[in-house]
N, CA, C, O and the ligand as a Tripos MOL2 file, in Angstrom:
@<TRIPOS>MOLECULE
protein
  269   267    68     0     0
PROTEIN
NO_CHARGES

@<TRIPOS>ATOM
      1 N         115.5530  101.9130   88.8180 N.3       1 MET1
      2 CA        116.4130  102.5320   87.8020 C.3       1 MET1
      3 C         116.2550  104.0400   87.8190 C.2       1 MET1
      4 O         115.1890  104.5690   88.1330 O.2       1 MET1
      5 N         117.3370  104.7190   87.4760 N.am      2 LYS2
      6 CA        117.2770  106.1750   87.3890 C.3       2 LYS2
      7 C         116.9450  106.5920   85.9670 C.2       2 LYS2
      8 O         117.4000  105.9850   84.9970 O.2       2 LYS2
      9 N         116.1460  107.6360   85.8670 N.am      3 HIS3
     10 CA        115.7170  108.1400   84.5680 C.3       3 HIS3
     11 C         115.7920  109.6540   84.5490 C.2       3 HIS3
     12 O         115.6650  110.3150   85.5800 O.2       3 HIS3
     13 N         116.0020  110.1930   83.3490 N.am      4 THR4
     14 CA        115.8860  111.6360   83.1600 C.3       4 THR4
     15 C         114.9540  111.8830   81.9870 C.2       4 THR4
     16 O         115.0350  111.2170   80.9540 O.2       4 THR4
     17 N         114.0690  112.8520   82.1670 N.am      5 PHE5
     18 CA        113.1080  113.2050   81.1100 C.3       5 PHE5
     19 C         113.2150  114.6770   80.7830 C.2       5 PHE5
     20 O         113.4740  115.5140   81.6490 O.2       5 PHE5
     21 N         113.0070  114.9740   79.5010 N.am      6 LYS6
     22 CA        112.8530  116.3630   79.0780 C.3       6 LYS6
     23 C         111.3640  116.6810   79.0880 C.2       6 LYS6
     24 O         110.5540  115.9290   78.5450 O.2       6 LYS6
     25 N         111.0150  117.7960   79.7060 N.am      7 VAL7
     26 CA        109.6140  118.2200   79.7730 C.3       7 VAL7
     27 C         109.5420  119.6800   79.3010 C.2       7 VAL7
     28 O         109.5590  120.6060   80.1120 O.2       7 VAL7
     29 N         109.4610  119.8690   77.9700 N.am      8 PRO8
     30 CA        109.6090  121.2150   77.3940 C.3       8 PRO8
     31 C         108.5360  122.2120   77.8300 C.2       8 PRO8
     32 O         108.8000  123.4120   77.8960 O.2       8 PRO8
     33 N         107.3210  121.7230   78.1290 N.am      9 ASP9
     34 CA        106.2240  122.6440   78.4460 C.3       9 ASP9
     35 C         106.1730  123.0520   79.9160 C.2       9 ASP9
     36 O         105.2730  123.7800   80.3350 O.2       9 ASP9
     37 N         107.1260  122.5870   80.6780 N.am     10 MET10
     38 CA        107.1710  122.9240   82.0970 C.3      10 MET10
     39 C         107.8000  124.3180   82.2480 C.2      10 MET10
     40 O         108.9810  124.5130   81.9600 O.2      10 MET10
     41 N         106.9990  125.2680   82.7000 N.am     11 THR11
     42 CA        107.4900  126.6500   82.6740 C.3      11 THR11
     43 C         107.5280  127.3630   84.0170 C.2      11 THR11
     44 O         108.2620  128.3410   84.1620 O.2      11 THR11
     45 N         106.7680  126.9100   84.9950 N.am     12 CYS12
     46 CA        106.7160  127.6670   86.2480 C.3      12 CYS12
     47 C         106.5820  126.7250   87.4410 C.2      12 CYS12
     48 O         106.5120  125.5050   87.2930 O.2      12 CYS12
     49 N         106.5480  127.3250   88.6190 N.am     13 ASN13
     50 CA        106.4560  126.5320   89.8340 C.3      13 ASN13
     51 C         105.1690  125.7270   89.9150 C.2      13 ASN13
     52 O         105.1170  124.6730   90.5490 O.2      13 ASN13
     53 N         104.1390  126.2360   89.2660 N.am     14 HIS14
     54 CA        102.8760  125.4980   89.2450 C.3      14 HIS14
     55 C         103.0490  124.1690   88.5010 C.2      14 HIS14
     56 O         102.5700  123.1250   88.9430 O.2      14 HIS14
     57 N         103.7370  124.2340   87.3740 N.am     15 CYS15
     58 CA        104.0290  123.0120   86.6120 C.3      15 CYS15
     59 C         104.8160  122.0460   87.4870 C.2      15 CYS15
     60 O         104.5170  120.8540   87.5590 O.2      15 CYS15
     61 N         105.8190  122.5870   88.1430 N.am     16 LYS16
     62 CA        106.6720  121.7710   88.9990 C.3      16 LYS16
     63 C         105.8340  121.0660   90.0690 C.2      16 LYS16
     64 O         106.0060  119.8720   90.3110 O.2      16 LYS16
     65 N         104.9330  121.8070   90.7020 N.am     17 MET17
     66 CA        104.1010  121.2330   91.7560 C.3      17 MET17
     67 C         103.1480  120.1650   91.2230 C.2      17 MET17
     68 O         102.9140  119.1460   91.8720 O.2      17 MET17
     69 N         102.6020  120.4140   90.0300 N.am     18 ARG18
     70 CA        101.6980  119.4120   89.4400 C.3      18 ARG18
     71 C         102.4270  118.1020   89.1830 C.2      18 ARG18
     72 O         101.9160  117.0210   89.4770 O.2      18 ARG18
     73 N         103.6160  118.2160   88.6360 N.am     19 ILE19
     74 CA        104.3990  117.0110   88.3440 C.3      19 ILE19
     75 C         104.7940  116.3080   89.6410 C.2      19 ILE19
     76 O         104.7140  115.0840   89.7410 O.2      19 ILE19
     77 N         105.2190  117.0890   90.6310 N.am     20 GLU20
     78 CA        105.6100  116.4870   91.9090 C.3      20 GLU20
     79 C         104.4270  115.7690   92.5600 C.2      20 GLU20
     80 O         104.5780  114.6820   93.1180 O.2      20 GLU20
     81 N         103.2550  116.3890   92.4800 N.am     21 LYS21
     82 CA        102.0670  115.8080   93.0940 C.3      21 LYS21
     83 C         101.6840  114.4910   92.4040 C.2      21 LYS21
     84 O         101.3760  113.5010   93.0690 O.2      21 LYS21
     85 N         101.7070  114.4920   91.0680 N.am     22 THR22
     86 CA        101.3410  113.2930   90.3210 C.3      22 THR22
     87 C         102.3420  112.1670   90.5690 C.2      22 THR22
     88 O         101.9600  111.0140   90.7700 O.2      22 THR22
     89 N         103.6170  112.5150   90.5510 N.am     23 MET23
     90 CA        104.6540  111.4950   90.7470 C.3      23 MET23
     91 C         104.6020  110.9210   92.1530 C.2      23 MET23
     92 O         104.6650  109.7040   92.3260 O.2      23 MET23
     93 N         104.4880  111.7720   93.1530 N.am     24 SER24
     94 CA        104.4600  111.2400   94.5190 C.3      24 SER24
     95 C         103.1450  110.5120   94.7590 C.2      24 SER24
     96 O         103.0980  109.5650   95.5450 O.2      24 SER24
     97 N         102.0640  110.9450   94.0850 N.am     25 GLY25
     98 CA        100.7750  110.2850   94.2030 C.3      25 GLY25
     99 C         100.7930  108.8620   93.6750 C.2      25 GLY25
    100 O         100.0100  108.0190   94.1130 O.2      25 GLY25
    101 N         101.6830  108.5980   92.7390 N.am     26 SER26
    102 CA        101.7770  107.2490   92.1750 C.3      26 SER26
    103 C         102.3410  106.2680   93.1930 C.2      26 SER26
    104 O         102.0940  105.0650   93.1100 O.2      26 SER26
    105 N         103.0890  106.7810   94.1450 N.am     27 GLY27
    106 CA        103.7070  105.9260   95.1570 C.3      27 GLY27
    107 C         104.8270  105.0470   94.6160 C.2      27 GLY27
    108 O         105.3220  104.1610   95.3130 O.2      27 GLY27
    109 N         105.2240  105.2950   93.3690 N.am     28 LYS28
    110 CA        106.2340  104.4280   92.7410 C.3      28 LYS28
    111 C         107.4360  105.1930   92.2280 C.2      28 LYS28
    112 O         108.2650  104.6560   91.4930 O.2      28 LYS28
    113 N         107.5210  106.4430   92.6200 N.am     29 VAL29
    114 CA        108.6230  107.2800   92.1370 C.3      29 VAL29
    115 C         109.4010  107.8110   93.3360 C.2      29 VAL29
    116 O         108.8240  108.3500   94.2800 O.2      29 VAL29
    117 N         110.7160  107.6490   93.2810 N.am     30 ASN30
    118 CA        111.5940  108.1240   94.3460 C.3      30 ASN30
    119 C         112.6150  109.0950   93.7800 C.2      30 ASN30
    120 O         112.7840  109.2240   92.5670 O.2      30 ASN30
    121 N         113.2820  109.7660   94.6890 N.am     31 GLU31
    122 CA        114.3900  110.6610   94.3070 C.3      31 GLU31
    123 C         113.9880  111.6170   93.1920 C.2      31 GLU31
    124 O         114.7530  111.8490   92.2560 O.2      31 GLU31
    125 N         112.7930  112.1660   93.2960 N.am     32 LEU32
    126 CA        112.2970  113.0740   92.2650 C.3      32 LEU32
    127 C         113.0020  114.4210   92.3460 C.2      32 LEU32
    128 O         113.0670  115.0420   93.4070 O.2      32 LEU32
    129 N         113.5230  114.8570   91.2150 N.am     33 ASN33
    130 CA        114.1330  116.1840   91.1510 C.3      33 ASN33
    131 C         113.6460  116.9020   89.9000 C.2      33 ASN33
    132 O         113.9390  116.4900   88.7780 O.2      33 ASN33
    133 N         112.8980  117.9810   90.1080 N.am     34 VAL34
    134 CA        112.3680  118.7600   88.9910 C.3      34 VAL34
    135 C         113.2540  119.9790   88.7820 C.2      34 VAL34
    136 O         113.3290  120.8670   89.6320 O.2      34 VAL34
    137 N         113.9210  120.0040   87.6350 N.am     35 ASP35
    138 CA        114.8170  121.1050   87.2920 C.3      35 ASP35
    139 C         114.0970  122.0150   86.3050 C.2      35 ASP35
    140 O         114.1360  121.8140   85.0910 O.2      35 ASP35
    141 N         113.4410  123.0210   86.8690 N.am     36 LEU36
    142 CA        112.6000  123.9160   86.0810 C.3      36 LEU36
    143 C         113.4310  124.6850   85.0500 C.2      36 LEU36
    144 O         113.0240  124.8340   83.8980 O.2      36 LEU36
    145 N         114.5730  125.1590   85.4710 N.am     37 GLN37
    146 CA        115.4430  125.9560   84.6100 C.3      37 GLN37
    147 C         115.8140  125.2190   83.3210 C.2      37 GLN37
    148 O         115.7610  125.7900   82.2320 O.2      37 GLN37
    149 N         116.1850  123.9600   83.4580 N.am     38 ASN38
    150 CA        116.6050  123.1790   82.2920 C.3      38 ASN38
    151 C         115.4830  122.3160   81.7280 C.2      38 ASN38
    152 O         115.6880  121.5650   80.7740 O.2      38 ASN38
    153 N         114.2900  122.4280   82.3230 N.am     39 LYS39
    154 CA        113.1160  121.6620   81.8760 C.3      39 LYS39
    155 C         113.3990  120.1630   81.8490 C.2      39 LYS39
    156 O         113.0560  119.4540   80.9020 O.2      39 LYS39
    157 N         114.0320  119.7140   82.9160 N.am     40 LYS40
    158 CA        114.3490  118.2970   83.0410 C.3      40 LYS40
    159 C         113.8640  117.7630   84.3700 C.2      40 LYS40
    160 O         113.8460  118.4690   85.3780 O.2      40 LYS40
    161 N         113.4710  116.5020   84.3500 N.am     41 VAL41
    162 CA        113.0340  115.8410   85.5720 C.3      41 VAL41
    163 C         113.8210  114.5460   85.7170 C.2      41 VAL41
    164 O         113.8380  113.7150   84.8090 O.2      41 VAL41
    165 N         114.4640  114.3820   86.8500 N.am     42 SER42
    166 CA        115.1390  113.1120   87.0990 C.3      42 SER42
    167 C         114.4300  112.4100   88.2480 C.2      42 SER42
    168 O         113.8820  113.0440   89.1500 O.2      42 SER42
    169 N         114.4560  111.1000   88.1900 N.am     43 LEU43
    170 CA        113.7600  110.3200   89.2140 C.3      43 LEU43
    171 C         114.2970  108.9050   89.2280 C.2      43 LEU43
    172 O         115.0470  108.4890   88.3450 O.2      43 LEU43
    173 N         113.8890  108.1790   90.2570 N.am     44 GLU44
    174 CA        114.2440  106.7690   90.3720 C.3      44 GLU44
    175 C         112.9300  106.0190   90.4900 C.2      44 GLU44
    176 O         112.0710  106.3700   91.3000 O.2      44 GLU44
    177 N         112.7790  104.9660   89.6630 N.am     45 SER45
    178 CA        111.5390  104.1790   89.7110 C.3      45 SER45
    179 C         111.7670  102.8240   89.0640 C.2      45 SER45
    180 O         112.6280  102.6640   88.2000 O.2      45 SER45
    181 N         110.9670  101.8410   89.5070 N.am     46 ASP46
    182 CA        110.9980  100.5230   88.8730 C.3      46 ASP46
    183 C         109.9860  100.4340   87.7290 C.2      46 ASP46
    184 O         109.9330   99.4270   87.0230 O.2      46 ASP46
    185 N         109.1840  101.4890   87.5480 N.am     47 LEU47
    186 CA        108.2000  101.4810   86.4630 C.3      47 LEU47
    187 C         108.8920  101.5520   85.1080 C.2      47 LEU47
    188 O         109.9550  102.1610   84.9880 O.2      47 LEU47
    189 N         108.2910  100.9260   84.0700 N.am     48 PRO48
    190 CA        108.8310  101.0770   82.7170 C.3      48 PRO48
    191 C         108.7080  102.5270   82.2580 C.2      48 PRO48
    192 O         107.8470  103.2700   82.7280 O.2      48 PRO48
    193 N         109.5820  102.9130   81.3340 N.am     49 VAL49
    194 CA        109.6050  104.2900   80.8370 C.3      49 VAL49
    195 C         108.2280  104.7200   80.3110 C.2      49 VAL49
    196 O         107.7940  105.8490   80.5380 O.2      49 VAL49
    197 N         107.5460  103.8020   79.6040 N.am     50 ALA50
    198 CA        106.2360  104.1400   79.0430 C.3      50 ALA50
    199 C         105.2410  104.5140   80.1410 C.2      50 ALA50
    200 O         104.4250  105.4180   79.9590 O.2      50 ALA50
    201 N         105.3080  103.8220   81.2770 N.am     51 ASP51
    202 CA        104.4090  104.1280   82.3970 C.3      51 ASP51
    203 C         104.7600  105.4780   83.0150 C.2      51 ASP51
    204 O         103.8800  106.2240   83.4460 O.2      51 ASP51
    205 N         106.0540  105.7820   83.0530 N.am     52 LEU52
    206 CA        106.4780  107.0700   83.6040 C.3      52 LEU52
    207 C         106.0120  108.2080   82.7000 C.2      52 LEU52
    208 O         105.5580  109.2490   83.1750 O.2      52 LEU52
    209 N         106.1320  107.9930   81.3890 N.am     53 ILE53
    210 CA        105.6640  109.0090   80.4390 C.3      53 ILE53
    211 C         104.1510  109.2020   80.5770 C.2      53 ILE53
    212 O         103.6370  110.3120   80.4350 O.2      53 ILE53
    213 N         103.4520  108.1010   80.8560 N.am     54 LYS54
    214 CA        102.0090  108.1870   81.0910 C.3      54 LYS54
    215 C         101.6960  109.0380   82.3270 C.2      54 LYS54
    216 O         100.7110  109.7770   82.3390 O.2      54 LYS54
    217 N         102.5160  108.9370   83.3420 N.am     55 LEU55
    218 CA        102.3250  109.7570   84.5400 C.3      55 LEU55
    219 C         102.4890  111.2400   84.2160 C.2      55 LEU55
    220 O         101.7170  112.0730   84.6890 O.2      55 LEU55
    221 N         103.5040  111.5650   83.4060 N.am     56 PHE56
    222 CA        103.6650  112.9610   82.9750 C.3      56 PHE56
    223 C         102.4180  113.4010   82.2160 C.2      56 PHE56
    224 O         101.9320  114.5180   82.3890 O.2      56 PHE56
    225 N         101.9120  112.5100   81.3780 N.am     57 ASP57
    226 CA        100.7090  112.7980   80.6030 C.3      57 ASP57
    227 C          99.5240  113.0650   81.5400 C.2      57 ASP57
    228 O          98.7460  113.9920   81.3150 O.2      57 ASP57
    229 N          99.3940  112.2540   82.5820 N.am     58 ASP58
    230 CA         98.3280  112.4530   83.5660 C.3      58 ASP58
    231 C          98.4410  113.8280   84.2170 C.2      58 ASP58
    232 O          97.4300  114.4510   84.5420 O.2      58 ASP58
    233 N          99.6590  114.2940   84.4040 N.am     59 ALA59
    234 CA         99.8770  115.6120   85.0100 C.3      59 ALA59
    235 C          99.6260  116.7320   84.0090 C.2      59 ALA59
    236 O          99.4950  117.8970   84.3850 O.2      59 ALA59
    237 N          99.5600  116.3650   82.7170 N.am     60 GLY60
    238 CA         99.2720  117.3560   81.6790 C.3      60 GLY60
    239 C         100.4770  117.7830   80.8650 C.2      60 GLY60
    240 O         100.4590  118.8320   80.2200 O.2      60 GLY60
    241 N         101.5350  116.9640   80.8940 N.am     61 TYR61
    242 CA        102.7640  117.3520   80.1990 C.3      61 TYR61
    243 C         103.3070  116.2400   79.3030 C.2      61 TYR61
    244 O         103.2520  115.0570   79.6380 O.2      61 TYR61
    245 N         103.8270  116.6600   78.1630 N.am     62 ASP62
    246 CA        104.5500  115.7310   77.3000 C.3      62 ASP62
    247 C         105.9620  115.5930   77.8440 C.2      62 ASP62
    248 O         106.6080  116.5810   78.1930 O.2      62 ASP62
    249 N         106.4300  114.3600   77.9110 N.am     63 ALA63
    250 CA        107.7960  114.1200   78.3810 C.3      63 ALA63
    251 C         108.4920  113.1770   77.4210 C.2      63 ALA63
    252 O         107.8720  112.3350   76.7710 O.2      63 ALA63
    253 N         109.7930  113.3440   77.3570 N.am     64 GLU64
    254 CA        110.5990  112.5240   76.4520 C.3      64 GLU64
    255 C         111.8070  112.0420   77.2350 C.2      64 GLU64
    256 O         112.4570  112.8250   77.9280 O.2      64 GLU64
    257 N         112.1100  110.7560   77.1260 N.am     65 ALA65
    258 CA        113.2600  110.2190   77.8370 C.3      65 ALA65
    259 C         114.5380  110.8680   77.3290 C.2      65 ALA65
    260 O         114.7640  110.9420   76.1210 O.2      65 ALA65
    261 N         115.3620  111.3310   78.2340 N.am     66 ALA66
    262 CA        116.6390  111.9470   77.8800 C.3      66 ALA66
    263 C         117.7370  111.1070   78.4960 C.2      66 ALA66
    264 O         117.9580  111.1660   79.7060 O.2      66 ALA66
    265 N         118.4080  110.3480   77.7060 N.am     67 GLU67
    266 CA        119.4720  109.4110   78.0940 C.3      67 GLU67
    267 C         119.1140  108.5440   79.3050 C.2      67 GLU67
    268 O         119.9190  107.7170   79.7320 O.2      67 GLU67
    269 CU        103.5110  126.3340   84.9590 Cu       68 CU68
@<TRIPOS>BOND
     1     1     2 1
     2     2     3 1
     3     3     4 2
     4     3     5 am
     5     5     6 1
     6     6     7 1
     7     7     8 2
     8     7     9 am
     9     9    10 1
    10    10    11 1
    11    11    12 2
    12    11    13 am
    13    13    14 1
    14    14    15 1
    15    15    16 2
    16    15    17 am
    17    17    18 1
    18    18    19 1
    19    19    20 2
    20    19    21 am
    21    21    22 1
    22    22    23 1
    23    23    24 2
    24    23    25 am
    25    25    26 1
    26    26    27 1
    27    27    28 2
    28    27    29 am
    29    29    30 1
    30    30    31 1
    31    31    32 2
    32    31    33 am
    33    33    34 1
    34    34    35 1
    35    35    36 2
    36    35    37 am
    37    37    38 1
    38    38    39 1
    39    39    40 2
    40    39    41 am
    41    41    42 1
    42    42    43 1
    43    43    44 2
    44    43    45 am
    45    45    46 1
    46    46    47 1
    47    47    48 2
    48    47    49 am
    49    49    50 1
    50    50    51 1
    51    51    52 2
    52    51    53 am
    53    53    54 1
    54    54    55 1
    55    55    56 2
    56    55    57 am
    57    57    58 1
    58    58    59 1
    59    59    60 2
    60    59    61 am
    61    61    62 1
    62    62    63 1
    63    63    64 2
    64    63    65 am
    65    65    66 1
    66    66    67 1
    67    67    68 2
    68    67    69 am
    69    69    70 1
    70    70    71 1
    71    71    72 2
    72    71    73 am
    73    73    74 1
    74    74    75 1
    75    75    76 2
    76    75    77 am
    77    77    78 1
    78    78    79 1
    79    79    80 2
    80    79    81 am
    81    81    82 1
    82    82    83 1
    83    83    84 2
    84    83    85 am
    85    85    86 1
    86    86    87 1
    87    87    88 2
    88    87    89 am
    89    89    90 1
    90    90    91 1
    91    91    92 2
    92    91    93 am
    93    93    94 1
    94    94    95 1
    95    95    96 2
    96    95    97 am
    97    97    98 1
    98    98    99 1
    99    99   100 2
   100    99   101 am
   101   101   102 1
   102   102   103 1
   103   103   104 2
   104   103   105 am
   105   105   106 1
   106   106   107 1
   107   107   108 2
   108   107   109 am
   109   109   110 1
   110   110   111 1
   111   111   112 2
   112   111   113 am
   113   113   114 1
   114   114   115 1
   115   115   116 2
   116   115   117 am
   117   117   118 1
   118   118   119 1
   119   119   120 2
   120   119   121 am
   121   121   122 1
   122   122   123 1
   123   123   124 2
   124   123   125 am
   125   125   126 1
   126   126   127 1
   127   127   128 2
   128   127   129 am
   129   129   130 1
   130   130   131 1
   131   131   132 2
   132   131   133 am
   133   133   134 1
   134   134   135 1
   135   135   136 2
   136   135   137 am
   137   137   138 1
   138   138   139 1
   139   139   140 2
   140   139   141 am
   141   141   142 1
   142   142   143 1
   143   143   144 2
   144   143   145 am
   145   145   146 1
   146   146   147 1
   147   147   148 2
   148   147   149 am
   149   149   150 1
   150   150   151 1
   151   151   152 2
   152   151   153 am
   153   153   154 1
   154   154   155 1
   155   155   156 2
   156   155   157 am
   157   157   158 1
   158   158   159 1
   159   159   160 2
   160   159   161 am
   161   161   162 1
   162   162   163 1
   163   163   164 2
   164   163   165 am
   165   165   166 1
   166   166   167 1
   167   167   168 2
   168   167   169 am
   169   169   170 1
   170   170   171 1
   171   171   172 2
   172   171   173 am
   173   173   174 1
   174   174   175 1
   175   175   176 2
   176   175   177 am
   177   177   178 1
   178   178   179 1
   179   179   180 2
   180   179   181 am
   181   181   182 1
   182   182   183 1
   183   183   184 2
   184   183   185 am
   185   185   186 1
   186   186   187 1
   187   187   188 2
   188   187   189 am
   189   189   190 1
   190   190   191 1
   191   191   192 2
   192   191   193 am
   193   193   194 1
   194   194   195 1
   195   195   196 2
   196   195   197 am
   197   197   198 1
   198   198   199 1
   199   199   200 2
   200   199   201 am
   201   201   202 1
   202   202   203 1
   203   203   204 2
   204   203   205 am
   205   205   206 1
   206   206   207 1
   207   207   208 2
   208   207   209 am
   209   209   210 1
   210   210   211 1
   211   211   212 2
   212   211   213 am
   213   213   214 1
   214   214   215 1
   215   215   216 2
   216   215   217 am
   217   217   218 1
   218   218   219 1
   219   219   220 2
   220   219   221 am
   221   221   222 1
   222   222   223 1
   223   223   224 2
   224   223   225 am
   225   225   226 1
   226   226   227 1
   227   227   228 2
   228   227   229 am
   229   229   230 1
   230   230   231 1
   231   231   232 2
   232   231   233 am
   233   233   234 1
   234   234   235 1
   235   235   236 2
   236   235   237 am
   237   237   238 1
   238   238   239 1
   239   239   240 2
   240   239   241 am
   241   241   242 1
   242   242   243 1
   243   243   244 2
   244   243   245 am
   245   245   246 1
   246   246   247 1
   247   247   248 2
   248   247   249 am
   249   249   250 1
   250   250   251 1
   251   251   252 2
   252   251   253 am
   253   253   254 1
   254   254   255 1
   255   255   256 2
   256   255   257 am
   257   257   258 1
   258   258   259 1
   259   259   260 2
   260   259   261 am
   261   261   262 1
   262   262   263 1
   263   263   264 2
   264   263   265 am
   265   265   266 1
   266   266   267 1
   267   267   268 2
@<TRIPOS>SUBSTRUCTURE
     1 MET1         2 RESIDUE 1 A MET
     2 LYS2         6 RESIDUE 1 A LYS
     3 HIS3        10 RESIDUE 1 A HIS
     4 THR4        14 RESIDUE 1 A THR
     5 PHE5        18 RESIDUE 1 A PHE
     6 LYS6        22 RESIDUE 1 A LYS
     7 VAL7        26 RESIDUE 1 A VAL
     8 PRO8        30 RESIDUE 1 A PRO
     9 ASP9        34 RESIDUE 1 A ASP
    10 MET10       38 RESIDUE 1 A MET
    11 THR11       42 RESIDUE 1 A THR
    12 CYS12       46 RESIDUE 1 A CYS
    13 ASN13       50 RESIDUE 1 A ASN
    14 HIS14       54 RESIDUE 1 A HIS
    15 CYS15       58 RESIDUE 1 A CYS
    16 LYS16       62 RESIDUE 1 A LYS
    17 MET17       66 RESIDUE 1 A MET
    18 ARG18       70 RESIDUE 1 A ARG
    19 ILE19       74 RESIDUE 1 A ILE
    20 GLU20       78 RESIDUE 1 A GLU
    21 LYS21       82 RESIDUE 1 A LYS
    22 THR22       86 RESIDUE 1 A THR
    23 MET23       90 RESIDUE 1 A MET
    24 SER24       94 RESIDUE 1 A SER
    25 GLY25       98 RESIDUE 1 A GLY
    26 SER26      102 RESIDUE 1 A SER
    27 GLY27      106 RESIDUE 1 A GLY
    28 LYS28      110 RESIDUE 1 A LYS
    29 VAL29      114 RESIDUE 1 A VAL
    30 ASN30      118 RESIDUE 1 A ASN
    31 GLU31      122 RESIDUE 1 A GLU
    32 LEU32      126 RESIDUE 1 A LEU
    33 ASN33      130 RESIDUE 1 A ASN
    34 VAL34      134 RESIDUE 1 A VAL
    35 ASP35      138 RESIDUE 1 A ASP
    36 LEU36      142 RESIDUE 1 A LEU
    37 GLN37      146 RESIDUE 1 A GLN
    38 ASN38      150 RESIDUE 1 A ASN
    39 LYS39      154 RESIDUE 1 A LYS
    40 LYS40      158 RESIDUE 1 A LYS
    41 VAL41      162 RESIDUE 1 A VAL
    42 SER42      166 RESIDUE 1 A SER
    43 LEU43      170 RESIDUE 1 A LEU
    44 GLU44      174 RESIDUE 1 A GLU
    45 SER45      178 RESIDUE 1 A SER
    46 ASP46      182 RESIDUE 1 A ASP
    47 LEU47      186 RESIDUE 1 A LEU
    48 PRO48      190 RESIDUE 1 A PRO
    49 VAL49      194 RESIDUE 1 A VAL
    50 ALA50      198 RESIDUE 1 A ALA
    51 ASP51      202 RESIDUE 1 A ASP
    52 LEU52      206 RESIDUE 1 A LEU
    53 ILE53      210 RESIDUE 1 A ILE
    54 LYS54      214 RESIDUE 1 A LYS
    55 LEU55      218 RESIDUE 1 A LEU
    56 PHE56      222 RESIDUE 1 A PHE
    57 ASP57      226 RESIDUE 1 A ASP
    58 ASP58      230 RESIDUE 1 A ASP
    59 ALA59      234 RESIDUE 1 A ALA
    60 GLY60      238 RESIDUE 1 A GLY
    61 TYR61      242 RESIDUE 1 A TYR
    62 ASP62      246 RESIDUE 1 A ASP
    63 ALA63      250 RESIDUE 1 A ALA
    64 GLU64      254 RESIDUE 1 A GLU
    65 ALA65      258 RESIDUE 1 A ALA
    66 ALA66      262 RESIDUE 1 A ALA
    67 GLU67      266 RESIDUE 1 A GLU
    68 CU68       269 GROUP 0 **** ****
């Protein structure tokens, strides 16, 4: 399933890299797109939303499902 998350505390390329590293490290996230400008992350995964939010948490960021 495709998901979009709002990640308000994501501010720079370092944040982007941390999120990309954590998501790809999970081995369960595809089609990852980190939109730093709009503070949104879209991805494709079979994981439940709660598990995806936990991954953002592991990376150090609060995330909220956006539609
Ligand atoms: Cu940053």
